VOGU-3710 file (C-alpha; in Angstrom, 3 decimals, decimal comma):
1> nnilgntfpn> -98,010/162,055/-83,598  -96,669/164,397/-80,960  -93,816/162,348/-79,552  -93,111/164,655/-76,618  -96,729/165,614/-76,026  -96,938/163,790/-72,716  -93,597/165,050/-71,443  -93,849/168,733/-72,463  -97,541/169,339/-73,272  -97,320/173,122/-73,097
11> lfsdivirnd> -94,206/173,479/-75,213  -95,026/171,145/-78,065  -98,779/170,658/-78,127  -99,131/171,446/-81,839  -95,714/170,424/-83,176  -94,632/167,137/-84,723  -91,163/166,478/-83,330  -88,575/163,883/-84,216  -85,737/163,996/-81,745  -82,405/162,237/-81,737
21> llfyleqqqg> -82,287/158,904/-83,550  -82,422/156,630/-80,513  -85,361/158,594/-79,122  -87,324/158,464/-82,375  -86,787/154,738/-82,904  -87,844/153,966/-79,357  -91,061/155,887/-79,902  -91,730/154,063/-83,161  -91,305/150,775/-81,380  -93,526/151,715/-78,474
31> ipnraspyyp> -90,859/151,815/-75,807  -91,886/154,094/-72,891  -90,995/157,768/-73,212  -87,694/159,056/-71,968  -86,507/162,625/-71,843  -84,374/163,534/-74,836  -80,899/164,824/-73,963  -81,190/167,415/-76,728  -82,857/170,818/-76,438  -84,002/172,247/-78,703
41> prvfpqslss> -84,877/168,959/-80,431  -82,895/167,950/-83,508  -84,628/166,588/-86,573  -83,776/163,611/-88,712  -82,289/163,811/-92,172  -84,514/163,740/-95,253  -85,081/159,982/-95,057  -87,124/160,145/-91,841  -88,585/163,652/-91,819  -89,429/166,639/-93,958
51> sspndnheet> -86,406/168,570/-92,736  -83,853/170,142/-95,017  -80,999/167,863/-96,130  -78,642/170,668/-95,149  -79,398/170,284/-91,447  -76,400/169,362/-89,325  -76,525/165,971/-87,620  -74,169/164,511/-85,093  -72,960/160,962/-85,468  -72,008/158,425/-82,825
61> ascslymaes> -68,481/159,378/-81,768  -67,331/155,864/-80,947  -68,320/152,222/-81,104  -69,689/150,632/-77,950  -69,469/147,008/-79,147  -66,874/145,356/-81,366  -66,807/141,924/-82,942  -63,259/140,552/-82,981  -61,247/137,394/-82,400  -62,084/135,972/-78,999
71> sipnsglgif> -59,408/135,863/-76,332  -60,346/132,219/-75,652  -58,051/130,163/-77,904  -59,720/128,357/-80,816  -63,174/129,663/-79,948  -63,743/131,901/-82,959  -65,329/135,315/-82,598  -66,213/137,317/-79,518  -67,734/140,654/-78,475  -65,642/143,381/-76,841
81> agkdfmedem> -66,679/146,571/-75,058  -65,789/149,795/-76,839  -66,710/151,846/-73,796  -67,078/151,437/-70,044  -70,337/149,759/-68,995  -71,719/150,340/-65,510  -73,388/147,798/-63,247  -76,872/146,720/-64,473  -76,455/148,666/-67,724  -78,059/147,135/-70,809
91> vdpspqvvip> -75,236/145,961/-73,071  -77,206/145,911/-76,322  -80,273/148,177/-76,011  -81,534/147,371/-79,518  -84,008/144,457/-79,370  -82,992/141,321/-81,261  -85,197/138,720/-82,881  -85,710/135,573/-80,842  -86,531/132,668/-83,155  -88,270/129,560/-81,765
101> lidiesnply> -87,070/126,158/-82,938  -90,189/124,045/-82,589  -89,813/120,281/-82,094  -86,578/120,492/-84,062  -84,945/117,850/-81,879  -87,193/115,242/-83,522  -85,378/115,895/-86,799  -82,568/113,284/-86,867  -80,202/115,662/-88,671  -80,500/118,455/-86,106
111> srsvlsdypw> -78,318/116,939/-83,372  -75,585/116,316/-85,957  -75,508/119,911/-87,158  -73,620/122,813/-85,625  -76,976/124,576/-85,143  -77,652/122,351/-82,119  -74,860/124,087/-80,141  -76,520/127,512/-80,101  -80,119/127,420/-78,779  -81,227/128,817/-75,428
121> sawsqdaqfe> -84,051/127,599/-73,238  -87,471/128,718/-74,478  -88,454/129,444/-70,878  -86,157/132,467/-70,807  -88,229/134,121/-73,561  -91,741/132,829/-72,703  -91,781/130,709/-75,865  -92,247/127,341/-74,140  -95,879/127,011/-75,266  -95,138/127,014/-79,000
131> gdsvnvlypn> -94,806/123,233/-79,186  -94,061/120,016/-77,412  -90,322/120,802/-77,307  -89,069/124,341/-77,910  -85,681/126,046/-77,897  -84,850/129,539/-79,156  -82,067/131,226/-81,088  -81,010/134,551/-79,591  -78,614/136,296/-82,054  -75,887/138,787/-81,189
141> lgmlanshlg> -75,004/138,369/-77,499  -76,935/135,097/-77,332  -74,839/133,538/-80,134  -71,828/135,754/-80,796  -70,587/136,240/-77,231  -68,466/133,492/-75,731  -68,673/132,132/-72,212  -66,119/131,828/-69,428  -67,430/130,588/-66,103  -64,955/132,671/-64,123
151> lanvnqnvkd> -65,287/135,895/-66,117  -69,003/136,039/-67,008  -69,790/139,757/-66,798  -73,316/139,972/-68,233  -76,488/138,277/-67,061  -79,653/137,487/-68,932  -82,467/139,303/-67,160  -85,551/137,200/-67,898  -87,932/139,680/-66,259  -87,253/142,762/-68,381
161> gktvgigspe> -86,406/143,576/-71,957  -88,437/140,893/-73,710  -91,672/141,218/-75,668  -94,105/138,638/-77,012  -96,192/139,975/-79,860  -99,852/139,244/-80,505  -99,224/138,743/-84,206  -101,939/139,154/-86,799  -105,266/140,904/-86,257  -108,244/138,865/-85,111
171> drstdlstga> -108,841/137,517/-88,641  -105,623/136,020/-90,019  -106,983/135,920/-93,573  -106,545/139,705/-93,784  -102,813/139,807/-92,928  -100,337/138,575/-95,536  -97,497/138,540/-93,003  -99,231/136,186/-90,561  -96,658/133,748/-89,225  -93,842/135,101/-91,403
181> ntlyhastfk> -92,048/136,998/-88,606  -91,150/135,957/-85,106  -93,417/137,051/-82,269  -90,496/137,218/-79,840  -87,949/140,005/-79,354  -85,548/140,641/-76,526  -82,824/142,849/-75,188  -82,116/141,137/-71,904  -78,353/141,045/-71,397  -77,259/143,416/-68,632
191> vssekkirrg> -73,939/143,994/-66,921  -73,717/141,979/-63,723  -74,760/143,926/-60,650  -71,492/143,171/-58,829  -69,041/144,246/-61,527  -68,389/146,782/-64,259  -67,113/146,135/-67,783  -64,134/148,268/-68,712  -63,364/149,479/-72,187  -61,585/146,837/-74,273
201> eeifvdygvn> -62,794/143,923/-72,122  -64,338/140,867/-73,773  -67,984/140,313/-72,905  -68,790/136,856/-71,574  -72,236/135,405/-70,999  -72,902/132,471/-68,709  -73,759/129,290/-70,626  -74,201/127,409/-67,374  -72,043/124,791/-65,680  -73,741/121,856/-67,398
211> yfhhreekfq> -72,937/123,224/-70,853  -69,212/122,970/-70,135  -69,072/119,870/-67,976  -70,993/117,841/-70,565  -68,285/118,769/-73,090  -65,207/118,000/-70,989  -64,844/114,465/-72,305  -65,477/115,555/-75,895  -62,828/118,290/-75,839  -60,513/116,511/-73,381
221> mvfptaenyk> -60,423/119,638/-71,244  -61,307/120,658/-67,695  -63,505/123,727/-67,212  -63,332/125,271/-63,713  -66,512/126,891/-62,418  -66,849/130,349/-60,900  -66,670/128,783/-57,444  -63,546/126,856/-58,450  -61,851/130,104/-59,496  -62,829/131,765/-56,209
231> eadkivkdfa> -61,314/128,891/-54,246  -58,197/129,032/-56,411  -57,912/132,797/-55,811  -57,850/132,247/-52,058  -55,159/129,582/-52,373  -53,017/131,847/-54,544  -53,366/134,886/-52,288  -52,563/132,898/-49,156  -49,482/131,376/-50,780  -48,317/134,742/-52,159
241> ekllvdgkee> -48,073/136,021/-48,597  -45,733/133,134/-47,753  -43,372/134,288/-50,505  -42,823/137,699/-48,904  -39,793/138,195/-46,689  -39,414/141,722/-45,361  -41,731/142,946/-48,088  -39,779/141,279/-50,887  -40,627/138,134/-52,790  -38,215/135,268/-52,220
251> itaqheeewe> -38,913/131,899/-53,886  -36,973/128,906/-52,638  -36,811/125,284/-53,715  -39,010/124,481/-50,743  -41,665/126,881/-52,065  -41,569/125,211/-55,464  -41,973/121,773/-53,882  -44,794/122,937/-51,643  -46,679/124,513/-54,580  -46,385/121,321/-56,614
261> hiilkleedp> -47,720/119,392/-53,618  -50,773/121,700/-53,340  -51,698/121,100/-56,991  -51,123/117,352/-56,764  -53,222/117,064/-53,616  -56,132/118,893/-55,267  -55,920/116,653/-58,330  -56,154/113,560/-56,116  -58,863/114,961/-53,816  -61,832/112,550/-53,511
271> ddktrvafal> -64,250/115,515/-53,435  -63,310/116,355/-57,039  -61,036/119,362/-56,571  -59,448/118,730/-59,979  -61,065/121,809/-61,474  -59,580/123,965/-58,707  -56,156/122,530/-59,494  -56,573/123,421/-63,165  -57,415/127,006/-62,217  -54,051/127,445/-60,464
281> pesvhdvkyv> -50,855/128,587/-62,202  -48,444/125,700/-62,757  -45,368/127,672/-61,724  -44,884/129,148/-58,283  -43,080/132,037/-59,997  -46,466/133,218/-61,371  -48,228/133,202/-57,999  -47,564/136,845/-57,110  -48,817/138,086/-60,488  -51,876/135,816/-60,439
291> akigtarysi> -52,723/136,989/-56,922  -53,116/140,511/-58,331  -55,223/139,757/-61,424  -57,073/136,609/-60,330  -56,918/133,045/-61,619  -59,806/133,497/-64,051  -58,188/136,484/-65,775  -54,859/134,644/-65,813  -56,461/131,773/-67,757  -57,024/134,082/-70,774
301> pnsvralewl> -54,627/137,026/-70,447  -55,823/138,697/-73,693  -59,390/139,161/-72,470  -58,788/142,915/-72,292  -57,719/144,474/-75,606  -56,521/147,906/-76,666  -59,082/149,972/-78,556  -56,557/150,467/-81,345  -56,429/146,698/-81,838  -60,225/146,446/-81,877
311> eetgfcldnl> -60,536/149,257/-84,408  -57,874/147,757/-86,638  -58,889/144,079/-86,554  -62,531/144,084/-85,463  -65,939/145,194/-86,725  -68,231/147,754/-85,107  -71,670/146,361/-84,158  -73,298/149,757/-83,550  -74,156/150,877/-87,074  -77,740/149,599/-87,074
321> rvgksmipya> -80,697/150,199/-84,805  -84,142/148,621/-84,883  -87,173/150,782/-85,695  -90,577/150,662/-87,357  -90,290/150,115/-91,102  -92,471/151,979/-93,583  -92,390/148,991/-95,961  -95,804/147,241/-96,054  -95,966/143,982/-94,051  -92,289/144,319/-93,080
331> gngafamknm> -92,852/145,152/-89,413  -89,583/146,456/-88,025  -86,563/147,589/-90,028  -82,863/148,317/-89,531  -81,851/152,005/-89,538  -78,431/153,590/-89,973  -76,910/155,035/-86,817  -74,420/157,183/-88,737  -73,651/158,416/-92,231  -71,916/155,682/-94,215
341> kqgsvvapmp> -70,031/156,042/-97,490  -70,557/153,853/-100,526  -68,547/150,641/-100,159  -68,233/150,836/-96,364  -69,222/147,901/-94,177  -72,611/148,571/-92,595  -72,534/145,440/-90,447  -70,523/142,223/-90,200  -72,571/139,045/-90,466  -70,926/135,886/-89,148
351> vlpiprsvln> -73,039/133,046/-90,476  -73,939/129,582/-89,247  -74,087/126,834/-91,915  -77,374/124,930/-91,788  -78,453/122,020/-93,999  -81,788/122,889/-95,558  -83,331/119,570/-94,510  -82,760/120,374/-90,815  -85,525/122,960/-91,095  -88,144/120,449/-92,243
361> mhfnkatsse> -91,008/120,259/-89,747  -92,827/117,117/-90,863  -90,825/114,942/-88,496  -93,087/115,832/-85,611  -96,694/115,622/-86,794  -97,498/112,703/-84,521  -95,606/113,844/-81,435  -98,543/115,621/-79,816  -102,002/114,144/-79,387  -103,421/117,668/-79,472
371> ntrpspdkql> -101,655/118,633/-82,692  -104,365/117,907/-85,245  -103,969/121,280/-86,966  -101,935/121,665/-90,168  -98,796/123,795/-89,858  -96,098/125,127/-92,182  -93,678/122,398/-93,233  -90,589/124,537/-92,552  -89,172/126,126/-89,429  -89,627/129,903/-89,166
381> llnycfghtn> -85,825/130,107/-89,103  -85,865/129,620/-92,894  -87,178/133,178/-93,355  -84,080/134,568/-91,600  -81,515/132,501/-93,526  -79,578/133,288/-96,684  -79,595/130,672/-99,397  -79,285/129,844/-103,084  -82,092/128,184/-105,046  -79,798/125,427/-106,310
391> ssllffpyss> -78,108/124,597/-103,023  -78,938/122,557/-99,929  -76,748/124,880/-97,843  -78,286/127,763/-95,876  -76,581/130,381/-93,714  -78,042/132,065/-90,639  -76,469/135,472/-89,768  -76,215/136,143/-86,048  -74,817/139,629/-85,408  -76,691/142,658/-84,105
401> svhfvnhngd> -79,890/143,896/-85,821  -79,123/142,416/-89,260  -82,310/140,311/-89,173  -84,341/143,503/-89,516  -82,816/144,415/-92,896  -85,810/144,346/-95,254  -86,249/143,675/-98,968  -86,209/146,430/-101,573  -86,114/145,146/-105,114  -86,259/148,591/-106,734
411> dpnayirwsd> -83,748/150,755/-104,894  -81,760/148,869/-102,229  -78,971/150,801/-100,540  -76,904/147,790/-99,440  -75,794/144,356/-100,614  -74,050/141,305/-99,147  -70,623/139,867/-99,943  -68,106/137,512/-98,377  -65,678/139,179/-96,004  -61,970/139,023/-96,811
421> sylskvenln> -61,061/139,626/-93,157  -58,594/137,218/-91,606  -61,390/136,381/-89,167  -63,436/134,711/-91,920  -62,585/131,087/-92,680  -62,733/131,457/-96,442  -61,326/127,955/-96,979  -64,942/126,825/-96,599  -65,656/128,264/-100,037  -63,646/125,444/-101,607
431> vpprqvhsgl> -65,333/122,405/-100,043  -68,704/120,655/-100,639  -71,695/121,673/-98,496  -71,418/118,748/-96,089  -67,829/119,744/-95,241  -68,502/123,427/-94,590  -67,438/124,469/-91,089  -68,685/127,415/-89,094  -66,514/130,531/-89,300  -67,500/132,257/-92,533
441> imelvalrdi> -68,398/135,945/-92,369  -70,622/137,903/-94,737  -70,634/141,688/-94,838  -73,529/144,063/-95,332  -72,044/146,774/-97,555  -73,348/150,219/-98,553  -74,373/150,164/-102,223  -74,443/153,962/-102,176  -74,030/156,646/-99,502  -76,406/155,966/-96,611
451> qlgeevtidy> -77,618/158,795/-94,375  -78,064/158,780/-90,638  -81,556/157,504/-89,886  -82,122/155,894/-93,294  -83,574/152,395/-93,402  -81,048/149,879/-94,732  -82,411/147,445/-97,334  -81,116/144,782/-99,703  -82,556/142,915/-102,684  -83,746/139,457/-101,541
461> gihwsqawdd> -83,526/138,183/-105,123  -85,865/137,121/-107,903  -86,831/133,756/-106,388  -87,836/135,340/-103,092  -89,821/138,025/-104,948  -91,614/135,427/-107,062  -92,432/133,377/-103,969  -93,827/136,447/-102,197  -95,854/137,493/-105,251  -97,305/133,990/-105,447
471> hvrhyhdlav> -98,099/134,172/-101,722  -99,913/137,487/-102,226  -101,944/136,158/-105,172  -103,176/133,016/-103,454  -103,124/133,881/-99,758  -106,642/135,227/-99,398  -108,264/132,371/-101,321  -106,349/129,753/-99,341  -107,088/131,449/-96,027  -110,791/131,793/-96,836
481> qgnsyhnanp> -110,961/128,114/-97,756  -109,550/127,378/-94,339  -112,227/127,532/-91,664  -112,603/130,250/-89,069  -110,954/127,926/-86,534  -107,658/128,431/-88,371  -108,186/132,090/-89,239  -109,082/133,368/-85,772  -105,995/134,481/-83,856  -106,338/133,103/-80,299
491> avlaqdlnan> -103,712/135,551/-79,013  -106,200/138,389/-79,445  -108,759/136,578/-77,292  -106,145/135,667/-74,688  -105,154/139,324/-74,461  -108,788/140,350/-73,891  -109,283/137,682/-71,217  -106,123/138,775/-69,393  -107,261/142,404/-69,430  -110,398/141,579/-67,438
501> vlkpiqtihe> -108,773/140,695/-64,117  -112,001/140,973/-62,125  -113,849/138,340/-64,127  -113,514/134,934/-62,448  -111,558/132,208/-64,213  -113,683/129,124/-64,812  -112,812/125,935/-62,993  -112,352/122,669/-64,881  -115,848/121,625/-63,784  -117,401/124,845/-65,087
511> qedkpyppci> -115,557/124,387/-68,366  -117,306/121,052/-68,935  -120,495/123,012/-69,659  -118,936/126,158/-71,073  -115,380/125,530/-72,279  -112,980/128,245/-73,349  -112,422/128,519/-77,127  -109,928/126,157/-78,753  -106,270/127,057/-78,218  -106,993/129,067/-75,045
521> rtachsqehn> -105,405/127,616/-71,932  -104,640/128,758/-68,408  -101,072/128,948/-67,107  -99,737/129,693/-63,628  -96,522/130,994/-62,114  -96,027/127,918/-60,036  -93,525/128,641/-57,299  -94,883/127,459/-53,980  -93,899/126,695/-50,411  -95,571/123,909/-48,462
531> gtyvytiqdf> -98,496/123,904/-50,865  -99,127/127,653/-50,634  -98,308/130,188/-53,322  -95,813/132,689/-51,906  -94,393/134,689/-54,859  -95,113/138,347/-55,468  -95,891/139,953/-58,816  -92,252/141,074/-59,114  -90,960/137,493/-59,072  -92,643/135,945/-62,091
541> enlrychihh> -90,987/132,892/-63,563  -91,774/129,330/-64,541  -95,101/130,002/-66,228  -96,663/126,656/-67,102  -100,013/125,094/-67,856  -102,332/124,683/-64,902  -105,899/123,499/-64,291  -108,117/125,625/-62,049  -109,917/123,476/-59,469  -111,339/125,994/-57,027
551> rvwkgnqywy> -111,652/129,733/-56,389  -112,708/131,909/-53,493  -113,257/135,663/-53,139  -111,068/137,196/-50,422  -110,397/140,869/-49,940  -110,754/142,528/-53,321  -109,918/139,622/-55,659  -110,329/135,938/-56,388  -107,799/133,403/-55,125  -107,383/130,053/-56,820
561> dakmepsefh> -106,303/126,479/-56,221  -104,771/124,818/-59,278  -103,056/121,613/-60,330  -99,838/122,151/-62,259  -98,677/120,282/-65,329  -95,079/118,986/-65,262  -92,452/121,603/-66,053  -89,006/121,405/-67,613  -88,025/124,806/-66,236  -84,411/124,477/-65,065
571> gqskvdpdgl> -84,857/120,712/-65,297  -87,126/120,326/-62,300  -90,807/120,508/-61,453  -90,764/122,119/-57,978  -94,479/121,323/-57,571  -96,009/117,917/-56,902  -97,996/117,093/-60,067  -100,465/115,092/-57,962  -101,146/117,933/-55,542  -102,638/121,394/-55,691
581> vtnipryair> -100,964/124,743/-55,341  -103,293/126,794/-53,202  -104,000/130,478/-52,658  -102,797/131,610/-56,081  -103,640/135,285/-56,724  -105,297/136,253/-59,992  -102,242/138,175/-61,182  -100,229/134,939/-61,149  -102,555/133,248/-63,649  -102,593/134,042/-67,349
591> fvvgeycsdl> -104,552/132,964/-70,359  -102,072/131,762/-72,964  -102,155/130,421/-76,500  -101,802/126,639/-76,490  -99,290/124,507/-78,343  -99,246/124,726/-82,155  -101,816/127,534/-82,128  -99,918/130,815/-82,499  -99,398/132,641/-85,792  -96,154/130,721/-86,281
601> hfpfafrhei> -98,244/127,605/-86,986  -100,690/129,190/-89,431  -100,766/126,693/-92,332  -100,542/129,401/-95,016  -97,663/131,357/-93,437  -94,965/132,509/-95,864  -91,707/130,536/-95,819  -88,715/131,260/-98,038  -85,015/131,915/-97,543  -83,444/135,270/-98,455
611> gvpddlypdi> -81,800/134,913/-101,830  -78,121/135,643/-102,366  -76,561/136,952/-105,600  -75,956/134,116/-108,062  -72,204/134,559/-107,937  -71,979/134,458/-104,127  -72,194/130,658/-103,877  -69,275/128,738/-105,409  -70,224/126,072/-107,954  -69,228/123,307/-105,547
621> wlddlyeedg> -72,174/124,280/-103,315  -74,765/124,022/-106,108  -75,697/120,432/-105,375  -78,892/120,312/-107,462  -81,458/120,420/-104,698  -83,802/121,778/-107,353  -84,256/120,675/-110,956  -85,821/122,228/-114,036  -89,427/121,268/-114,719  -90,661/123,100/-117,774
631> ggmehkgrat> -92,552/125,800/-115,955  -89,663/126,699/-113,684  -87,722/125,345/-110,750  -89,281/122,306/-109,108  -88,289/120,995/-105,669  -86,962/117,453/-105,715  -88,288/116,706/-102,265  -86,509/115,527/-99,162  -83,325/113,493/-99,414  -83,755/109,759/-99,923
641> vseqrrvfed> -82,140/107,243/-97,603  -79,309/106,686/-100,081  -78,774/110,434/-100,354  -78,676/110,724/-96,577  -76,127/107,898/-96,478  -73,787/109,967/-98,615  -74,100/112,841/-96,161  -72,429/110,721/-93,494  -69,702/109,030/-95,572  -66,939/111,282/-94,255
651> ddaddgnyys> -65,755/109,612/-91,041  -63,360/112,487/-90,373  -66,064/115,152/-90,026  -65,983/117,097/-86,793  -68,519/119,030/-84,755  -67,815/122,275/-86,602  -69,035/120,766/-89,834  -72,290/121,353/-91,622  -73,116/117,787/-90,515  -71,352/115,588/-88,032
661> vnsedevian> -71,257/111,833/-88,352  -73,288/109,035/-86,832  -73,786/105,398/-87,755  -75,382/104,584/-91,084  -77,885/102,232/-89,444  -79,096/104,999/-87,180  -79,426/107,395/-90,100  -81,506/104,815/-92,005  -83,653/104,086/-88,961  -84,303/107,763/-88,441
671> aqqetdphld> -85,034/108,300/-92,109  -87,656/105,555/-92,013  -89,456/107,482/-89,285  -89,692/110,589/-91,424  -92,662/109,474/-93,556  -95,440/112,020/-93,229  -98,913/110,781/-94,248  -100,088/114,375/-94,668  -97,192/115,528/-96,861  -99,034/115,182/-100,185
681> el> -102,086/116,894/-98,728  -99,960/119,780/-97,462
//
């Protein structure tokens, strides 16, 4: 294809051009054209074009994002800027996978695992319709970046930077990868519009006030909000002026007493000014300095680091970029952003320990009256985890772009190993699975020299390969045996219905005689004011199911009245569920795929963890989840009640553990609810 044909039709009408790496990968992924900064265009190395391997290619001169020890004490890893970022600039332009966790809260082990601390709201990524209860994992900035309410310098822009894929073609029986990859991708974290990020500064996202205030009792800490820090800044600046006498600072015993009184008064304030008091410096001798840098910055003075420190102790996150893979059924792949020598670290991979049983999905089969369709019995997250066949312990990597590293069993150019960095908590390698804390780091390492623009691959292992081969052999027969109701992808139909904006949407009364196909539902952007829809097309949010009651033609389009279903968006409905929202324009209504209907729920979707080398897991982790059965490895099944009891024997476990502890009676009660009448059939 002529990549620049639309931009320079006269110059390059008959030439196939591959420009700089970022430009090429954006084109492969379908991102709108942008003018290349290079003229004449440069070509890729041998791996992505037919150019000579002797061509000269520039590499990225510096690293824009580093992973290093966070400046917040005892909070693990963080992300630091390796360059200056301007207001509204995208911090990580490479799209990341967004993985839905569907009804996972109904699994009694989920809330006791460290995984439960990381999900984001599904509403931010338009994934709320996947099930009855949906959260999402958003790796890299969504999991690796820490949060500080007074120093949050990036915002999640829910309007731009996210994509929801259609998935398989119209007939799912023809696509082996149906349901095996996430449909959701995003690059939505931008620098706040009111501030810049300077080189060396730690990047903080905003987890929200509730996230911190719900944890104050647990951690025995007080977390001031952004407003608390602003109020504290004013107090500090006003008091700093009192300390100046003829332009010089003079601190007296009276000043010290007065400052102590200010803090004490705030702590005893009936309007809960305690958090403001905790934002203030304890000593009056620090007031002048704090007035210059601000109370928030004073709370973590190491939040700006020297680049030399980052280069020496941290890891660069810029070595991979997402692009279209040439491997069949792989979808996207991870491509090298620079030449890398054999043995060099391609990407760091901090990993989250996850008990395998947390990803079971047969806890929720009866939770939805509409969910009569069979689904995979494992969360999609399993496909993105590393694991060993003989272990109940899985690891989910959550740094930039590593989830796009595909399988190559013949000639991989990278492999994984445990990091020996001081940042990795290698003591976890010496404890049983149930005592493994978060904090381990894997490394993606070059198995040989890797060229700029080359796709990075690893060997997923023999068990993964056998599982995929078995999937290929039986997929078509299984899918054909399933009826056309399962095989038809409703997302294709929804896309066609949304494209025809002039065709009227049927009311609920019209649908009694001529209903829409199964799994097709209508959803509305439901903001309203006094019963009338007032939002413009630029302000889309809160898309939720709605029922069309009436329509009228006005001007050049139909306008609709609709009743909204309850919404959990931001914890509030905003629309009376017993009333109608009126005068809704057609562009604010969409056909969507209903719950449990997308490709992610296709009953024959592939599910298997990525295998690790046999010697990567210590023997203490090989807890016999599988046993030999003549013809190969046979799954023992889910843990029994007695086995689950043993999981919770350690009363000293903490929240960073693989599991945390709850009462044995509750574990047994929850386990008794796990029986799935359809398990044998599945």
